[in-house]
N, C-alpha and C positions, 0 to 999 in steps of 0.2 A: 671341423668347420672349413679348413682350407681345402681339404680334399673334395668336399661337397661343392665348394665354389668353383674349383678347377674343373670338376666333372661337368658342372652346369655350363661353364664357359666353353668347354670342348664340345658339348652337345649343341650349343648355339652356333658354334663355328661350323660344325658339320652340316647343320640345317642350312646355313647361309651358303655353304659350298654346294649342297644339293640343289638349292634354288637357282644358283648361278649356272650350274651344269644344265639344268632343265631349260632355262631361258636360252642359253647358247645353243643347245641341241635343237630346240624348237625353231629358233630363228634360222639355224643352218639348214634344217630339213625343209622349211618353207621356202627359203630363197633358192635352194638347190632345185626344188621341184618346179618353181615358177620360172626361173631363168637360169637353167643349168650352165650354159656356155658362158654367159656374162658373169655369173657368180664364180665360176671356175677361174676365169681370167682375173677377176678382182682379188680372189683369195690368194692365188699364186703371186700376183704382183705385190700385194701388201704384206703377206706373211711368210713367204718362202724364205727370204733372206734372214729376217729377224729370228725365225724359229731355229734356223741353223746356227745363228749367233748364240742364242740362249743354250742350245744343245751343246755346243762346243764348250762354253763356259761351265756348264753343269758337269760334263764329263771330266774336264780338267780339275774341277773342285773335288771330284771323287777319286782321282788317281792318288795312290799312296806315294809318300815321299821316297820310300824305299820299297822295292818290289819283293825282296826277301824270297819266301817260298813260292811266290807267284811269278818269279822271274821267267820261267819257261812258258807259262801261260801268256804273259804279256809279250814275250818275244814272238810266239806264234801268232798272237793277235795282230801286232803291228806289221809283221812280215806278210801275213795273209791279206790284210787290208791294202798294203802297198802293191803286192803282186796282183791281186784280183782287180784292183782299181786300174792299174796300168793296162791289164789285159782287156778289161771292159771298155775303157776309153779307146784303146786301139781298134777293137772290133767295131764299135759303133762309128768311129771316125772313118774307118775303111769302108764300111757299108754306105755311109753318107756321101763320101767322095767317090764311090763306085770303084775303089781300088780293089776291094774284095768282092768277088761275085756273090750273088745271093745264096747259092747252094753252099759255097765254102763258109759264108758268114753264118748260116744256120748250123753247120757242123761245129764251128768254133764256139758259138753260143751254147751248144749242147755240152761241149767240153768245159766251158766256163761254169755252167750250172753244176756239172759233176764235181769240179774242183771246189766250188763254193760249198756244196754239201759235205764233201770230205773234210774241208777246213772246219766246218761247224762240228762235225763228229770228233775231230781231234781236240777241239777246244772243250767239248763236253767231257771227254775222257780226262783231259788235263785238270779240269775244274773238280773232278772227283778225287783227285789225289790228296787234297787237303780236307776232304769230307769222307771219312772212312765209313760213316753210317749210311752212305748213299751209294746205290749200285748204278754204275754207268754202263753195264753190260749190254743194255738194249740200244745204246747209241748207234752202234754199227748196223744192226739189222734194220732199224728205222731209217738210218741214213741210206742204206742200199735200196729200201723201198722208195725213198724220195728220189734217188738217182734213176731208178727204173721209171718212175712217173715223169721225171724231167726228160728222159730220153724218148719215151713213148709219146708224150704229149708236151713238147717244148713250149708251145704257145700257151697252153693252160697253166704250165708251171710259171711262166712269166706273169700272167694275169693274177695268179694266186699271190705272188709276191706283192703286186701292186695293191691288192685289196687287204692283205694281211699286214703290210708294213704300218699303216696308221694305228693298228691295234698294239704294236710294240710299245709305242709311247704310253699307252694306257697301262700296260704291264709294268713299265718302269715307274710310273706314278704310283702304282700299288706298292711296289717295293720301297719307294721313298716314304709313303704313308706308314708302312710298317716300321720304318726307322724313326720317323719324326712325329707322326700323329696316329698311332695305332687305333685310337678310339674313333677315328673317322672312317676306318676301312669298311665297316659294315654298311655305312651310308654310301660310300663310294661304290661298293659292289652292287648296291641297288641301282645306282646311276648307270653302271655298266650294263646291267640287265635291261635297261631301257633302250640301249642302242639297237638290238635286233628288232625291237618294237617300232622304232623310227624307220628302220630299213624296210620292214614289212609294210608300213604305212606308205612309204614312197613307192614300193612295188605295187601295192593295191591301187594307188592313185594313177600310176603312169605305165603299168605293164602293157596297156594297149594304146599308148599315146603316139606310137609311130616314131619316126626318126626326127632328130633335130636337123636344122639346115646345115649341110656339110659342103657348101659350094666354095668355101674359102679354105686356104691351107690351115689356118689356125683351128677352125672347127674340126677339120679332119684329124689334126694332131690330138685334140682333146678327146674326141670320140674313140680314136684308136687306142689312146692311153687307157681309157675306161674299159676296153675290151670289146668294142663293137665289131672289130674284124674277127675276133674269135667266137663271138656269140651273135652272129648276124640275125638270128631269129628273134632276138630280144630287142625291145625298144631302146634305141641309142639315147633317147631322152631320159629314160629311166636309169640306164647304166651311168651316164654322166652325172645325174642327180645323186645316185647312191655313192659314187666315188667321191664327188665333191663334198658331200655330207661327211664322209669318213675323214677326208683330208682336213675339213674344218674342225672336226673333233680333235684330230691330231695336233693342229696348230693351237687350239685352245689349251690342250694339255701342256704343251711346251711353253707357250707364251704367258699363260695365266696360272694354271694349277701347280705346276712344278715349282716355279719361283715362289708361289704363295706358301707352299708347305715345306720348302727346303731352307727355312730359317732366314729368309730375306736376302736382299741384294748385297748387304754388307759382307756376308760370308763368301760372296763371289768376287770380291775385290782381289787384285793380284797378290797382295800381301797375305791373304788368307788361304791361298791355294797351297796345299801341302807340298806338291812337287817343286814349287818355287823355292823352297828351303833346302833343296837337294844340293845345290851348289850356287856360287855367284852367277855362273852362266845361265842356269835355269831361272834365277831371280830376275835376270834381264830379259830372258826369252818369253816368260809368261806375259808381261805387259806388252811386248811386241806382238804376240799372238792376238791379244785383245784388240790392239790398235789396228792390226792388219784385217782382222775379221770385221771390225766396224767399217773400215774403208771398203771392204768387199761388199757389204750390204748396200752401201751408197752406190757403188759401181753397178751392182745388179739392178737397182732401181732405174739408174740412168739408161742402162742397156735395154731394160724392158720398155722404157718410154721411147727409145729410138727404134727398136725392132723387136716387138714382143715375140713373134713366132720363132725367129732364130735363137733368141735368148732363152726361150722356154726349152727348146731342144737341147741347147748346151747345158742349161741348168740341170735338167733331169738326168743328163748323162753324168755330170760331175757330182750330182746329189747321191749317186750310188755310194760315195765315200761315207756319208753319214749313215746310210742303211747298213753298210758293213760294220761300221764302228759300234752300232747298237747291239750287235750280236755278242761280242765278248763282254761288253759292259753289262748286258742283261744276265749273261751266264755267271758273271762275277757276283752280281747282287743276289742271285737265287741259290748260290752255292753255300 
């Protein structure tokens, strides 16, 4: 009797989850198609900071108190995040301040892309050391193919990262569902299958819509980020709408879905974070990280209000840190 009731409750929960996903996706697709620039501005202003805040708390809650056999993996992860982040900020700052010439900047970005791929390959190999039943031998060949693509088509490689990044959050949610609510996964997979349908609907509606107005700096930033410079033959209206839709799905996953299925907010309190129990110093450090990240979200909102265009550039440069952090975290969950 208890198992029947729990199964029924799980089924009802997954149905509510699916309805919520459909409503969010439909609203995001509609608003993206009708007002792509304005909706992009609004979503980044409202959700960029809070979603990074939730993501940082979630990653901290999943770090083990002792790394043990994962020590080398986490050492490479943290070192790679720090080195790649410093390099990326340096390159982007140099290009923005015109300290680095455009040709040199392009070569440095190609080098950065190469090191980024090699770092992922190394983490894939390390993650296979505690999973003897999984072969990581294809990591290097696929990594070399990715490097060849990045060197031959650097602009396309960058755009690929922009469009694939929102889907990483969906993958992490799937791993969390496998851990906490496995009976929801089939419903969630059906929801994921609807994302290409929404993208196709946006393409069908806007493929001949022409370009959005790009007379101001902010509109140029948004259309460039969506890949308009790389795909000038496509409607920039459509590209911005598609990218904004994916970003909204990404924000929804982190701000609603993952907190919902990961046992609630009480498990994200400083005292419940495993690494906080590593030592007295870590016990003090974790609340400090929470407080600092909360303050950073408020500062980001203030900066957006004062100068949205400049803040957007700075934010998406610094946001590379959370993109990099997602790589080892995802590899750890699927190993």
